[in-house]
DOVOPA-748251 format. One record per residue: residue number from 1; x, y, z of N, C-alpha, C, O in turn; residue in one letter. Coordinates in steps of 0.05 Angstrom, whole numbers. Each point is the difference from the previous one (the first is absolute). Layout:
DOVOPA-748251
PT num n_east n_north   n_up ca_east ca_north  ca_up c_east c_north   c_up o_east o_north   o_up residu
PT NUM      X       Y      Z       X        Y      Z      X       Y      Z      X       Y      Z      A
...
end
This chain:
DOVOPA-748251
PT num n_east n_north   n_up ca_east ca_north  ca_up c_east c_north   c_up o_east o_north   o_up residu
PT   1    -93   -2286   3206     -27        5      7      0      14     28     14      -8     18      M
PT   2    -31      29    -15      -1       14     25    -15     -16     21    -21     -13     -6      R
PT   3     31      13     30     -13      -15     22    -18      19     15      8      23      4      R
PT   4    -31     -32      4     -18       18     16     13       6     27     16     -15     10      P
PT   5    -23      39      1      11        8     25     -3     -20     22     17      -3     17      L
PT   6    -40     -11    -17      -5      -20     20     18     -23     -1      4     -15     20      S
PT   7      9      11    -43      18      -23     -3     28       7     10     17     -19      2      A
PT   8    -11      44      4      27        7      9      4     -10     28    -18       1     17      L
PT   9     42     -10    -11       5      -12     26      2      22     21      8      23     -7      T
PT  10    -14     -28     32       3       20     21     28      11      3      4      23      6      P
PT  11     16     -40    -11      28        9      1      6      21    -21     14      19      5      A
PT  12    -25     -24    -29       5       19    -22    -13      27      7     11      21     -4      F
PT  13    -36     -22     15     -14       24      7     15      16     21      2      25     -1      L
PT  14      9     -39     21      15       13     22     25      13    -11      7      22      8      L
PT  15      7     -36    -27      24       12    -11     -7      25    -16     15      20      1      A
PT  16    -37     -20    -16      -8       23    -15     -6      24     18      7      22     -6      A
PT  17    -21     -28     28      -7       21     18     25      13     13      2      24      3      L
PT  18     17     -41      5      25       10     12     16      16    -20     11      21      7      L
PT  19    -11     -29    -32      15       14    -21    -13      28     -4     15      20     -2      L
PT  20    -41     -19      2     -14       26     -4      5      18     24      5      24     -3      G
PT  21     -6     -36     27       5       16     24     28      11      0      5      23      9      A
PT  22     14     -40    -18      28        9      0      4      23    -19     14      19      6      S
PT  23    -27     -21    -30       3       22    -20    -12      26     11     12      21     -3      A
PT  24    -35     -23     16     -13       24     11     18      12     22      2      24      2      A
PT  25     10     -41     15      17       10     21     24      14    -12      9      21     10      L
PT  26      2     -33    -31      24       12    -13     -7      28    -10     16      19      3      A
PT  27    -40     -15    -15      -8       26    -10     -3      19     23      9      23     -1      D
PT  28    -22     -31     23      -5       18     22     26       7     15      2      20     13      S
PT  29     19     -37    -16      25        5     14     18      18    -15     20      10     11      E
PT  30    -26      -5    -37      19       16    -16      5      27     12     23       9      2      K
PT  31    -44       4      6       3       27     12     15      -1     26     13      20      8      A
PT  32    -14     -42      6      14       -2     25     29     -10     -3     16       1     19      E
PT  33     -9     -11    -43      26      -10     -4     19      21    -11     24       0      7      T
PT  34    -34      17    -25      17       19    -13    -11      28      6    -24       5     -2      F
PT  35     42      13      9      -8       28      6     19      19    -15     25      -5     -1      H
PT  36    -36      26    -10      17       20    -13     -5      26     14    -13      18    -11      I
PT  37     24     -16     34      -3       24     17     28       9      8     17     -16      7      M
PT  38    -12      43     -9      26       10      7     -2      22     21    -20      14      2      E
PT  39     40     -12     14       2       22     19     12      24    -14     20      -2    -14      I
PT  40    -33      26     16       8       23    -15     13      22     17     17      15    -10      V
PT  41    -23     -14     36      14       19     17     -3      -7     29    -20     -12      9      Q
PT  42     41      19      6       1       -6     29      8      25     15     20      12     -7      V
PT  43    -36      -4     27       7       22     17      6     -11     28    -17     -14     11      M
PT  44     40      20      0       8      -10     26     -4      20     22      2      -6     24      A
PT  45     -7      31    -31      -4       21     20     -6      27    -13      6       3    -24      G
PT  46    -17      15     39      -6       27    -11      9      21     21     -9       0     23      Y
PT  47     27      17    -32      12       20     18     11     -13     25     -2      12     22      N
PT  48     13     -35    -25      13      -14     23    -19     -18     16      9     -14     18      G
PT  49    -35      15    -24     -20      -16     14     -3     -27    -13    -13      -2    -21      N
PT  50     24     -19     33      -1      -26    -12    -26     -15      5     -4     -23     -8      T
PT  51    -15      37     21     -27      -11      3    -16       4    -26    -20     -14     -5      G
PT  52     29      33    -11     -13        6    -26     15     -15    -22     21       8     -9      I
PT  53    -33     -31      2      12      -18    -20    -21      -9    -20    -23      -1      6      Q
PT  54     33      -7    -30     -19       -9    -21     15     -18    -19     24       3     -6      A
PT  55    -39     -22     -5       9      -18    -22    -22       0    -21    -22      -8      5      V
PT  56     29      18    -28     -20        2    -22      6     -21    -22     23      -4     -6      E
PT  57    -44      -9     -4       4      -21    -20    -16       7    -25    -17      18      0      M
PT  58     23     -31    -22     -13        4    -26     -6     -27    -13     16     -18      0      K
PT  59    -41      16    -11      -8      -24    -14     10       2    -28     -8      17    -16      E
PT  60     25     -36      8      11        0    -27    -17     -15    -20      6       0    -24      L
PT  61    -28     -11     32     -19      -14    -18    -28       1     13     -2       4     24      A
PT  62    -18      -8    -40     -27        0     11     -4     -24     19     12     -21     -4      A
PT  63    -29      26     24      -7      -22     18     19      -3     24     -3     -20     15      G
PT  64     21      38    -11      19       -3     22    -10      11     26     14       3     20      Q
PT  65    -41       4    -20     -12        9     25     -7     -23     19    -11       5     21      D
PT  66     18     -30    -29      -5      -23     17     22      -3     21     17     -17     -2      L
PT  67    -18      35     21      22        2     19     -6     -12     27     17       0     18      V
PT  68    -41     -11    -14      -8      -11     26     21     -20     10      8     -17    -16      A
PT  69     -1      19     40      21      -16     15     28       8     -8     19      -9     13      T
PT  70    -16      27    -32      27       10     -7     11      17     23    -15      12     15      G
PT  71     41     -11    -12      13       14     22     22      18    -10     13      -5    -20      Q
PT  72     -9      27     35      24       16     -3     19      -8     22     -5       6     24      I
PT  73     26     -20    -31      19      -11     20     27      15     -1      7      12    -20      N
PT  74      7     -14     41      27       11      2     20     -22      6     -4     -16     18      V
PT  75     25      15    -34      22      -19      4     25      16      7      3      23    -10      Y
PT  76     14     -35     26      25       15      7     21      -4    -21     -5     -12    -21      D
PT  77     29      23     26      22       -1    -20      9     -28     -6     13      -5    -20      K
PT  78    -19     -14     39       9      -28     -5    -23     -17    -12      3     -25     -1      D
PT  79    -25      37     -7     -22      -14    -12    -18     -14     19    -15     -19     -8      G
PT  80     15      27     33     -17      -13     21    -25      18      4      3      24      3      V
PT  81    -26     -37     -2     -25       15      4      1      13     27      4     -13     21      L
PT  82     -8      40    -21       2       15     25    -28       6     11     -5      -4     24      A
PT  83    -14      13    -41     -27        6     10    -18       3    -24      8       3    -23      T
PT  84    -34      -4     29     -21        6    -20    -12      27      6    -10       5     22      T
PT  85     11      13    -41     -11       27      4    -30       1     -3    -13      17     12      L
PT  86      2     -35    -28     -29        0     -4     -8     -23    -18     15     -10    -17      G
PT  87    -40       1     20     -12      -22    -16    -27       9    -11    -17      10     14      T
PT  88     13     -15    -40     -25        7    -13    -22     -19      9      3     -24     -3      F
PT  89    -25      35     13     -22      -17      9    -19      -8    -23    -14     -19      2      A
PT  90     15      35    -23     -19       -5    -23     13      11    -25     19      15      0      A
PT  91    -31     -24    -23       9       11    -26     -9      29     -2    -17      10     15      N
PT  92     29       4    -35      -7       28     -5    -19       2    -23     -5     -19    -15      L
PT  93     -6      43     10     -21        3    -20     11       6    -28    -12      -9    -20      A
PT  94     35      23     19      10        8    -26     22     -18    -10     22       0     11      N
PT  95    -28     -17    -31      19      -19    -10     10       7    -28     10     -17    -14      G
PT  96    -12      43      6       9        8    -26     31       1     -1     12       6     20      T
PT  97     -1     -11    -43      29        1     -3      9      29      5    -11      19    -11      S
PT  98     31     -16     28      11       27      6    -12      11     26     10      21      9      G
PT  99    -30     -33      3     -11       10     25     20      -2     22     17     -18      0      A
PT 100    -18      36     19      18        0     22    -13     -10     26    -25       0      2      H
PT 101     41      -8     17      -9      -10     26     18      14     21     24      -4      0      I
PT 102    -37      19     18      15       14     21     -1     -14     26    -22      -4     12      L
PT 103     45      -4     -1       3      -11     27     15      20     16     22       8     -7      C
PT 104    -34       1     29      12       21     16     -7      -2     29    -20     -12      7      A
PT 105     36      25     10      -6        0     29    -23      20      6     -7      17    -17      T
PT 106     -4     -20     41     -21       18      8     10      29      2    -15      18     -6      A
PT 107     40     -15     14      11       27      1      2      13    -27     -4      24     -3      A
PT 108     11     -40    -18       1       10    -28    -29       8     -8     -3      22    -11      F
PT 109    -16     -39     17     -28        6     -7     -9      26     12    -14      17    -13      A
PT 110     21     -12     39      -8       24     14     15      24    -11    -13      22     -3      S
PT 111     38     -24     -2      16       22     -9     -8      11    -27      1      24     -6      A
PT 112    -10     -43    -12      -6        8    -27    -29      -4     -8     -7       1    -24      F
PT 113    -10      -5     44     -29       -2     -4     -8     -19    -23    -13       8    -20      S
PT 114     21     -32     22      -6      -20    -20     -5     -27     14     12      -6     21      I
PT 115    -29     -10    -33      -6      -27     12     14     -21    -16     -7      -6    -23      T
PT 116     28      -7     34      15      -20    -15    -16     -25     -4    -19      -5     14      P
PT 117     27     -11    -33     -13      -26     -6      7     -20     21    -15     -19      4      D
PT 118     38      22      9       9      -17     21     15      16     21     18      15     -7      L
PT 119    -27     -16     32      14       15     21     23     -17     10     -3     -23      8      V
PT 120     27      35     -8      24      -14      8      8       8     28     -6      21     10      L
PT 121     20     -40      3      13        6     25     27      12     -6     14     -12    -17      T
PT 122     -5      34     29      26       10     -6     22     -21      4     -1     -15     20      P
PT 123     20      14    -38      20      -21      3     19      -2    -24     15     -20     -2      G
PT 124    -16      39    -16      20        0    -23     28       4     13      5      21     11      V
PT 125     12     -41    -14      26        1     14     20      19    -14     -2       4    -24      P
PT 126     20       7     40      20       18    -10     27      -7     13      0      -9     23      L
PT 127     23      11    -37       3       11    -27     -4     -21    -21      0       6    -24      P
PT 128     -2     -32     32      -1      -21    -20    -24     -18      6     -9      -3     23      S
PT 129     -3      -9    -44     -22      -18      4    -11      -9    -27     10       8    -21      G
PT 130    -31     -24     22     -13      -10    -24    -30       1      4    -11     -14     17      Q
PT 131     -3      29    -33     -29        2      0    -11     -19    -21      7       2    -23      I
PT 132    -25     -21     31      -9      -21    -18    -31      -1      1    -12      -2     21      V
PT 133      0       2    -45     -29       -7     -2     -1     -29     -7     11      -8    -20      F
PT 134    -24      -8     37      -1      -29     -6    -27     -12      8    -14       9     18      E
PT 135      9     -31    -32     -23      -17      7     11     -28      5     24      -5     -5      K
PT 136    -40     -13     14      10      -27      7     14     -12    -23    -11      -3    -22      A
PT 137     37      -4     26      15      -13    -21     13      18    -21     13      -9    -18      G
PT 138    -17      36     21      10       18    -21      8      27     12    -17      14     10      C
PT 139     43      -8    -11       9       27      6     -2      16    -26     18       1    -16      K
PT 140    -41      12     12      -7       11    -25     20      21    -10     10      -1    -22      V
PT 141     -4      21     40      19       21     -8     12      11     26    -12       0     21      N
PT 142     37       9    -23      14       10     23     18      23     -7      8       4    -23      S
PT 143     -2      12     43      20       22     -3     20      -3     22     -5       8     23      V
PT 144     29     -19    -29      22       -1     20     15      26     -2      5      10    -22      P
PT 145      3       2     44      15       25      0     21       1     22     -3     -14     20      Y
PT 146     23      30    -25      22        1     19     20     -23     -4      2     -10    -22      G
PT 147     12       2     43      20      -21     -1    -14     -27      6     -5      -6     23      A
PT 148      0     -10    -44     -14      -25      3     19     -23     -5     14       0    -20      I
PT 149    -14     -20     37      16      -23     -3    -14     -22    -16     13     -12    -18      N
PT 150    -39       8     23     -15      -21    -14    -26      12    -10    -17       7     15      T
PT 151     15      -4    -42     -24       11    -13    -21     -22     -2      6     -22    -10      I
PT 152    -30      28     18     -21      -21      0    -15      -2    -26     -9     -22     -7      V
PT 153      6      44     -8     -17       -1    -24      6      23    -19    -18      15     -7      A
PT 154     43     -11      0       8       21    -19     28      -8    -10     11     -20      8      N
PT 155      0      37    -26      26       -6    -10     21      19     10     24      -4     -5      T
PT 156    -32      26     18      19       20      9    -13      17     22    -24      -3      5      S
PT 157     39      22      6     -11       16     22     -1      30     -7     17       9    -16      T
PT 158    -37       5     27      -3       28     -5     14      16     23      8     -12     19      A
PT 159     -6      38    -22      12       17     21    -17      -1     25    -24      -6     -1      P
PT 160     36      12     24     -15        2     25    -19      24     -1      3      18    -17      T
PT 161    -24     -18     34     -22       20     -2      4      22     21      0      -6     24      I
PT 162      3      31    -32       1       22     20    -27       3     14    -21      -8    -10      P
PT 163     22      20     34     -25        4     15     -5      30      4    -22       7      8      T
PT 164     42      10    -13      -4       29      4    -13      12    -25      4     -10    -22      L
PT 165    -19      31     26     -14       12    -22    -22     -19    -11    -10     -16     15      G
PT 166      3      19    -40     -19      -18    -13     15     -15    -22      3      10    -22      A
PT 167      6     -34     29      16      -15    -19    -10     -29     -1     -9     -11     20      T
PT 168     11      -1    -44      -9      -27     -4     21     -15    -17     15      13    -15      V
PT 169    -16     -39     16      14      -17    -19    -20      -4    -22    -21     -13      4      L
PT 170     26      23    -28     -19        2    -22      8     -17    -24     23       1     -8      F
PT 171    -42     -16     -3       5      -17    -23      0      18    -25    -18      15     -5      R
PT 172     39     -18    -11       3       16    -24     -7     -16    -25     -3      12    -22      T
PT 173      1     -38     24      -7      -18    -23    -14     -24     10      6     -11     21      A
PT 174    -27       2    -36     -15      -23      8     16     -26     -1     19      -2    -16      D
PT 175    -27     -17     32      12      -27     -1    -12     -14    -24    -21       7    -10      A
PT 176     35     -28     -1     -11      -15    -22    -26     -13      8     -4      -7     23      P
PT 177    -14       4    -43     -27      -11      6     -2     -30     -7    -22     -10     -3      T
PT 178     45      -3      2       0      -29     -5    -12     -14     24      5       7     23      T
PT 179    -22     -28    -28     -13      -15     22     21     -17     15      2     -24     -6      L
PT 180     12      36     24      19      -15     16     -5       7     29    -14      20      7      T
PT 181     24     -36     11      -3        5     29     27      -5     14      8     -23      1      C
PT 182      5      43      9      -8       28      0      5      13    -27     12     -12    -18      P
PT 183    -22      37     14       6       15    -24     30       4     -2     14       5     20      L
PT 184     -4      -6    -44      29        6     -5      3      30      3    -10      15    -16      T
PT 185     25      -6     36       3       29      5     29       7      6     15     -17      9      D
PT 186     -9      42    -13      28       10      4     -2      26     15     -2      21    -12      N
PT 187      3     -22     38      -4       23     17     21      22     -5     -7      24      1      A
PT 188     31     -32     -5      22       20     -4     -5      17    -25      6      24      0      A
PT 189    -16     -37    -21      -4       14    -25    -27      14     -2     -3      18    -16      A
PT 190    -17     -27     33     -27       10     -4    -11      17     24    -23       8     -1      R
PT 191     40      -2     21      -9       16     22     20      23      5     24      -3     -5      F
PT 192    -35      26     13      17       23      7    -14      15     23    -23      -3      5      A
PT 193     38      21      8     -11       17     21    -13      24    -13     11      13    -18      I
PT 194    -36      -7     26     -14       23    -10    -11      16     23     -9     -12     21      R
PT 195     10      38    -23      -9       18     21    -23      18     -9     -1       8    -23      S
PT 196    -17      -2     42     -21       20     -5      7      25     15      0      -1     25      G
PT 197      6      23    -38      11       23     13    -18      25     -2      4      19     14      T
PT 198    -25     -20    -31     -18       23     -3    -25      -9    -13     -3     -23     -8      S
PT 199    -16      42      5     -26       -6    -12      3      -6    -30    -19      -9    -13      T
PT 200     42      15      2       4       -5    -29     17     -25     -5      3      -8    -23      S
PT 201      8      -4     45      16      -24     -4     -6     -19     23     18     -10     14      S
PT 202    -44       4    -11      -9      -17     23      1     -29     -8      1      -8    -23      F
PT 203     -2      -9     44      -3      -29     -4    -30      -6     -1    -16      13     13      L
PT 204      8     -33    -28     -28       -7     -3     -4     -29      9     13     -18    -10      V
PT 205    -31      14     29      -8      -27      9    -29      -4     -9    -17      18      3      F
PT 206     11     -42    -13     -27       -5    -11    -11     -26     11     14     -21      1      Q
PT 207    -40      22      6     -14      -24      9    -12     -16    -23      1       9    -23      T
PT 208    -13     -32     29     -12      -17    -20    -24      13    -13     -7      -6    -23      N
PT 209     -6      24     38     -24       14    -11      7      26    -15    -17      14    -10      T
PT 210     43      -7     10       9       23    -15      4      25     17      8      21    -11      G
PT 211    -13     -22     37       5       23     18     30       4      1     16     -19      0      D
PT 212     -8      45      2      29        6      1      7      18     23    -17      15     10      T
PT 213     42     -18     -1      11       18     20     25      12    -12     18     -14     -9      A
PT 214    -16      41     10      24       14    -10     17       6     24     -9      13     19      H
PT 215     34     -21    -20      17        1     24     26      16     -7     13      -6    -20      V
PT 216     -8      26     36      26       14     -2      8      10     27    -16      -1     20      W
PT 217     40      12    -18       9       10     26     12      27     -3     13       6    -21      S
PT 218    -17      12     40      12       26      0     24       2     18     12      21      4      T
PT 219     -4     -45      7      23        0     17     25       6    -16      4     -11    -21      V
PT 220     12      30     31      23        9    -16     26      -2     17     20      12     -8      T
PT 221    -21     -27     30      25       -2     17     22     -14    -15     -5     -14    -19      S
PT 222     29      18     28      23      -11    -13     -2     -31      0     12     -13    -18      V
PT 223    -26       2     37      -2      -29      2    -14     -12    -24      5     -24     -7      E
PT 224    -23      39     -6     -15      -11    -23     14       5    -26     -9      -9    -21      T
PT 225     32      23     22      15        4    -25     13     -26     -9     16     -12     15      T
PT 226    -22       3    -39      12      -26     -9     30       3     -2     10      21     -8      P
PT 227      4     -43     14      29        1     -2      9       2    -29    -15      -5    -19      P
PT 228     40      13     16      12        1    -27     -1     -28    -13      6     -20     13      E
PT 229    -14      18    -38      -1      -26    -13     27     -14     -2     20      13     -4      P
PT 230    -21     -39      7      25      -15     -2      8      -1    -29    -16      -5    -18      V
PT 231     42      11     13      10        0    -27     14     -25     -7     20      -7     12      R
PT 232    -30      -8    -31      13      -23    -12      9       6    -28    -16      12    -15      L
PT 233     40     -19      8      10        5    -26      8     -26    -14     12     -17     13      Q
PT 234    -18      15    -39      10      -23    -16      8      12    -27    -17      10    -15      A
PT 235     43     -12      9       9       12    -25     22     -18    -13     19      -9     13      S
PT 236    -23       3    -39     -21        9    -18    -26     -15      5      0     -22     13      P
PT 237    -22      33    -22     -26      -12      3    -18       9    -23     -8      23      0      N
PT 238      3     -40    -20       4      -29     -2     30      -7     -3     16      17     -7      P
PT 239    -10     -43     13      28       -9     -3      1     -27    -13    -20     -15      1      F
PT 240     43       8    -12       4      -26    -13     20     -18     15     -3     -24      0      R
PT 241     24      36     12      21      -15     13     -1       3     30     -4     -19     15      V
PT 242      8      44     -6       1        6     29    -12      27      5      4      19    -16      T
PT 243    -18     -16     38     -10       26      8     11       7     28      1     -17     17      T
PT 244      8      42    -14      11        9     26    -23       8     18    -18      15     -8      Q
PT 245     18     -25     33     -22        5     19     10      15     24     20      -7     12      I
PT 246    -35      28     -5       7       16     23    -24       2     19    -22       6    -10      D
PT 247     26     -10     36     -21        2     20     11      17     23     24       2      3      A
PT 248    -42       9     14      10       18     21     17     -13     22     16      13     12      P
PT 249    -19     -39     -8      15      -14     20     -1     -30     -6     -9      -8    -22      D
PT 250     19      -9     41       2      -28     -5    -25     -15     12      2     -23      7      W
PT 251    -25      37     -6     -24      -13      8    -10     -21    -20     12      -2    -21      G
PT 252    -33     -13     27     -10      -21    -18     -4      11    -28    -15      19     -4      P
PT 253     28     -32    -15      -2        8    -28      0     -25    -17     18     -17      2      L
PT 254    -38      14    -19      -3      -25    -16    -14       6    -26    -11      22     -4      A
PT 255     13     -41    -14     -12        2    -27    -22     -21     -2      4     -23      6      I
PT 256    -28      32    -15     -23      -18     -4     -9       1    -29      4      20    -14      H
PT 257    -18     -41      5     -11        1    -27    -28      13      1     -9       8     22      D
PT 258     -5      -7    -45     -26       13     -1    -21     -15     16    -21      12      6      V
PT 259     25     -37      1     -18      -15     16      6       3     30    -14     -12     17      Q
PT 260     34      28    -11       7        4     28     19     -21     11      7       1     24      G
PT 261      2     -20    -40      18      -21      9     28      10      3     10      16    -16      R
PT 262      4     -25     38      27        9      5     19     -11    -21      0     -24     -6      L
PT 263     16      41     -6      19       -8    -20     28       0     12     15     -20     -3      V
PT 264     -8      41     17      27        2     11      1      19     23    -12      22     -1      R
PT 265     26     -29     23       4       17     23     27      14     -4     20     -13     -4      V
PT 266    -21      40      6      25       15     -4     14       7     26     25       1      1      L
PT 267    -40       3     20      13        6     26     -9     -20     21     17     -16     10      T
PT 268    -43      16     -3     -10      -19     20    -30      -2     -4    -13      18    -12      C
PT 269      1     -39     22     -29       -3     -3    -15      15     22     11       2     23      A
PT 270    -35       9    -28     -15       13     21     -4     -18     24     -8     -23     -3      P
PT 271     13      34     27      -3      -16     24     25     -16      7      2     -11     22      G
PT 272     18      11    -40      24      -15      5     22      18      9     -3      25      2      G
PT 273     26     -37      4      23       16      9     13      14    -24      6     -12    -20      A
PT 274     -1      38     23      12       16    -21     29       6      7      7       2     24      C
PT 275     11       0    -43      28        6      6      3      28     12    -14      18     -9      P
PT 276     30     -16     29       5       26     13     21      16    -16     23       1      8      Q
PT 277    -33      11    -29      18       16    -17    -10      28      0    -23       6     -6      V
PT 278     41      13     12      -7       28      0     -2      11    -28     13      -9    -18      A
PT 279    -30      29     15      -2       14    -25    -20     -13    -20    -13     -19      7      G
PT 280     13      30    -31     -19       -9    -20      9     -26    -13     23      -7      1      A
PT 281    -43      -8    -12       7      -25    -14      5       7    -30    -15      16    -11      F
PT 282     35     -28      0       6        3    -29      7     -28    -10     20     -11      9      R
PT 283    -36       1    -27       6      -27    -11    -10      -2    -28     -3      20    -14      G
PT 284     -2     -44      5      -8       -4    -28    -17     -25     -3      0     -17     18      S
PT 285    -14      15    -40     -15      -24     -6      5      -7    -29     -1      17    -18      W
PT 286      7     -43     13       7       -9    -27    -22     -16    -13      4     -14    -19      D
PT 287    -29      16     29     -22      -14    -12     -2     -29      7    -14     -15    -13      G
PT 288     28       7     35      -1      -28      9    -14      -3     27     -1      19     15      R
PT 289    -10     -42    -10     -14       -5     26     21      -8     21     24       0     -5      D
PT 290    -34      -7     28      18       -7     22     17     -25     -4     20      -4     13      G
PT 291    -28     -12    -33      15      -25     -6     18       4    -25     12     -19     -9      R
PT 292    -11      44     -1      18        5    -23    -13      -6    -26     13       1    -21      G
PT 293    -39      -6     20     -14       -6    -25     -9      26    -14    -11      18     14      R
PT 294     15     -16    -40      -8       24    -15    -30       2     -1    -14     -19     -6      A
PT 295      3      42     13     -28        5      0     -9       9    -28     16      11    -15      M
PT 296    -41     -15      8     -10        9    -26     -3      30     -1     -1      13     20      P
PT 297     -1      -2    -44      -4       28     -3    -27       7     12    -19     -16      1      S
PT 298     17      41      9     -25        8     12      4      22     21     22      11      3      G
PT 299    -44      -5     10       0       21     21      4     -14     27    -13     -20      7      V
PT 300     31      31      9       5      -10     27     -2      23     20      2      24     -8      Y
PT 301     -6     -30     34      -4       21     19     22      -2     22      4     -20     12      F
PT 302     10      43     -9      20        3     21    -15      10     25    -12      22     -2      L
PT 303     12     -37     24     -15        7     23     18       4     24     16     -17      7      R
PT 304    -19      41      6      15        7     24    -19       4     23    -21      13     -3      Y
PT 305     28     -23     27     -16        5     24     18       1     24      2     -19     16      S
PT 306     11      41    -13      20        3     21     -6      24     19    -23       9      1      G
PT 307     43       0     13      -3       22     19     -9      26    -12    -12      16     13      A
PT 308     18     -12    -39      -7       24    -13    -28       1    -10    -10      20     -9      S
PT 309     -4     -43     10     -27       -2    -10     -3     -24    -19     13     -20      3      G
PT 310    -32      23    -22      -5      -21    -20     -1      12    -28    -10      23     -3      R
PT 311     18     -38    -16      -1       10    -28      1     -24    -19     11     -21      6      A
PT 312    -23      25    -29       0      -20    -21      7      14    -27    -10      21     -6      V
PT 313     28     -33     -9       8       11    -25     -1     -22    -22     11     -22      4      K
PT 314    -23      29    -26      -1      -19    -23     26       0    -15     11      21     -6      A
PT 315     -2     -45     -1      24       -3    -17     -7     -17    -24    -13     -20      2      I
PT 316     22      29    -25      -5      -15    -25     25     -14     -9     21      13     -5      V
PT 317    -23     -39      3      23      -17     -9     -4     -10    -28    -21     -12     -6      Y
PT 318     40      18    -12      -2       -8    -28     24     -19     -6     23       9      0      L
PT 319    -29     -34     -6      21      -19     -6      7       2    -30     17     -15     -9      R
end
């Protein structure tokens, strides 16, 4: 038999109210707990001017314009917070999936006649650093680049960012949209250096309202000429038993899986002591990890980051 509301005890009513309030709080906190936002490009300088810097982001799902209190932070190569480049004072207007958010310095805004969604203080570190978009309790997405000892929110590192000409560290593939914090990302596999060299091959920066800045450089000095690409060789590839590996020298050389996890170090770890051996490196990989355990079939990445530059090469292992 149903009891009238007046017959319910005060304790029961209090418990019901608290339960309802808790459920409402949980709903309101969802947007603040999970974020699907990725960094898509980073500019550390323009024609050598490091006051002209930008960090552009992309909303991977609807409703990601709730950026109030979010920060663009910089961490050093050891994973220590170095500085905050800027903090969002309010949410943005455009929360559609695929919308962009432009964070840039005042010098960038002036040079390219665009109003960024967040004005940054210059401070993108070189040659190594980690750019992180984060809110309280969540390092949503990051781009570590250069020689990093401790990655704060990624599985691998991207190349360092040039400052001469018009060059950016550019995302070539989206991060997974799984609701995790931080997003599962692989900077080595998803970022590359891109240059804007003419009106037909310019860089595009876009604000949350859809305004764009087309950026290129006419600088043609020898300093802006990109170095010869680092050559990594693995033969045969694909392989079943052993593949022969060649690198330009004995700089840091290692094998990672598709998640960016370290499988085996072939010469030395980035940031560690490398053997003083003259000439090119020539070695092999037999499909085993550093403990001698056979790895499963799949795609692996040979990563080099030494004096000759940086390079990544995919290797296919078939057991």
